[in-house]
C-alpha positions in Angstrom: 147.0 155.1 236.7 148.3 152.2 234.5 152.1 151.8 234.8 154.0 149.4 232.6 156.9 147.6 234.4 159.1 145.0 232.8 159.6 141.9 235.0 163.2 141.3 233.8 164.4 144.6 235.1 161.9 146.7 237.1 162.7 150.4 236.9 164.1 151.3 240.4 162.4 154.7 240.4 159.1 153.2 239.6 159.5 150.6 242.3 160.4 153.3 244.9 157.4 155.3 243.8 155.0 152.4 244.2 156.4 151.3 247.5 155.9 154.9 248.8 152.2 154.9 247.6 151.7 151.6 249.5 153.5 153.0 252.5 151.2 156.0 252.5 148.0 153.9 252.5 147.5 153.4 248.8 145.9 150.4 247.2 147.6 148.8 244.1 146.9 146.0 241.6 149.9 144.0 240.6 151.0 140.9 238.7 152.0 137.7 240.4 152.9 134.3 239.1 149.2 133.4 239.0 146.3 135.9 238.5 146.7 139.6 239.2 146.4 140.6 242.9 145.1 143.7 244.7 146.8 144.7 247.9 148.2 147.2 250.3 150.3 147.7 253.4 149.5 145.1 256.1 150.0 147.7 258.8 147.5 150.3 257.3 144.1 149.3 258.7 142.2 151.8 256.5 143.9 150.5 253.4 143.1 146.8 254.3 139.5 147.7 254.9 139.4 149.5 251.5 140.7 146.4 249.7 138.0 144.4 251.5 135.3 146.8 250.5 136.4 146.7 246.8 136.3 142.9 246.9 133.2 142.6 249.1 135.1 140.8 251.9 134.6 141.0 255.6 138.1 141.5 257.1 136.9 139.8 260.3 135.7 136.7 258.6 137.7 136.2 255.4 141.2 134.8 255.5 143.6 137.4 254.1 147.0 136.6 252.7 150.4 138.3 252.9 153.0 138.6 250.1 156.5 138.2 251.5 159.8 138.9 249.8 161.4 135.7 251.2 161.2 133.0 253.8 163.0 135.0 256.5 160.4 137.8 256.2 157.5 135.5 256.7 159.0 133.9 259.8 158.3 137.3 261.6 154.5 136.8 261.2 153.9 133.1 261.1 155.0 130.0 263.1 156.8 127.6 261.0 158.1 124.2 262.1 161.0 122.4 260.4 158.8 120.2 258.2 156.7 123.1 257.0 159.8 125.2 256.3 161.3 122.4 254.2 158.0 122.1 252.2 157.8 125.8 251.7 161.5 126.0 250.7 160.8 123.5 248.0 157.8 125.3 246.6 158.6 129.0 247.0 158.9 131.3 245.2 156.0 129.8 243.3 152.2 129.6 242.8 151.3 128.5 246.3 149.5 130.0 249.3 150.5 128.4 252.6 148.1 128.8 255.6 150.1 129.0 258.8 149.5 129.8 262.4 150.1 133.4 263.0 152.7 134.9 265.4 152.2 137.6 267.9 153.7 140.1 265.4 150.6 139.9 263.2 149.1 143.4 262.7 146.1 144.3 264.8 143.4 143.6 262.2 144.8 140.1 261.6 145.3 138.9 265.1 141.8 137.6 265.8 142.1 135.1 262.9 145.1 133.3 264.4 146.1 132.0 261.0 147.5 133.8 257.9 148.0 132.9 254.3 151.5 133.4 253.0 152.6 133.9 249.4 156.0 134.4 247.8 155.1 134.6 244.1 157.7 133.9 241.5 157.3 137.3 240.0 160.2 139.8 240.0 157.9 142.9 240.0 156.0 142.3 243.2 159.0 140.7 244.9 161.0 143.9 244.2 158.2 146.1 245.5 157.7 144.2 248.7 161.5 144.2 249.3 161.5 148.0 248.8 158.6 148.3 251.2 160.5 146.4 253.9 157.6 144.3 255.1 154.8 142.1 253.6 151.8 143.4 251.7 148.3 142.2 252.1 146.9 140.5 249.0 143.8 139.0 247.5 143.0 138.1 243.9 141.5 140.6 241.5 139.0 138.0 240.3 135.6 138.2 241.9 133.4 135.2 242.9 130.8 136.0 240.2 131.0 134.9 236.6 133.4 137.6 235.5 134.8 137.7 232.0 138.1 135.9 232.1 140.0 138.7 230.5 139.6 140.8 233.6 141.9 138.3 235.3 144.7 138.3 232.8 144.7 141.5 230.8 146.1 144.5 232.8 144.4 147.1 230.5 141.0 145.6 231.1 141.8 145.4 234.9 142.7 149.0 234.8 139.5 149.9 233.0 137.5 148.3 235.7 139.4 149.3 238.8 141.0 152.7 237.9 138.6 154.7 240.1 139.0 152.3 243.0 142.8 151.9 243.3 145.8 154.2 243.2 147.8 152.3 240.5 147.5 149.3 238.3 150.9 147.8 237.3 151.0 146.3 233.8 153.4 143.4 234.0 152.0 141.7 231.0 149.2 139.1 230.8 148.6 137.2 233.9 147.7 133.5 234.4 144.0 132.5 234.6 144.5 130.0 237.5 144.9 131.0 241.2 147.5 129.7 243.5 147.4 126.2 245.1 146.4 126.6 248.8 148.0 124.3 251.4 147.0 124.3 255.0 149.9 123.7 257.3 148.2 124.5 260.7 148.0 120.9 261.7 150.5 118.1 261.9 150.0 117.1 258.3 149.7 119.5 255.4 146.3 119.5 253.7 145.4 120.6 250.2 142.7 123.2 250.4 142.6 124.2 246.7 144.3 122.8 243.7 145.6 125.8 241.6 148.5 126.4 239.3 151.1 124.8 241.6 151.4 121.0 241.4 151.1 119.1 244.7 153.6 116.4 245.7 153.9 116.0 249.4 
């Protein structure tokens, strides 16, 4: 299903419906402030494994990220010192993924990795859905590692055409960006740039 949602004022009933789909183990594709993402409930192991199958990822080897609603929500699942918190507060919401040391509250499937990527996209649609869900969603980019046509990243109708048989719902929030998030590793004393993406780096 392709569902149009307007970022300025997401329909409350649609948001509740999508959150319920996620809560029940569904997989969705959604807009962010960078490229479109594909994700599910972090506590549903089968759903996480399904996302990994769709993307060809090994959940035991690949680093998976969470989308959080705000900084207080991410503190439940990651260890954040004062310096890192200040850096994140200056960058988020925004086109960044922060790699952090995980806390003991990480879901079972994520605990063996010890680290977790955290995103708080500057996108009202996915923020509203995660808030309604009540806890973070697992996320990875829709873009594959092969030479995929660029429109599949940014055009929700083309994304739907490709993934409609694999996911429960594709949210049309308008054209996405064609650059991924900037990744910053904060697991050591000094933050390290892992990937330069859409977010500028000045730290």
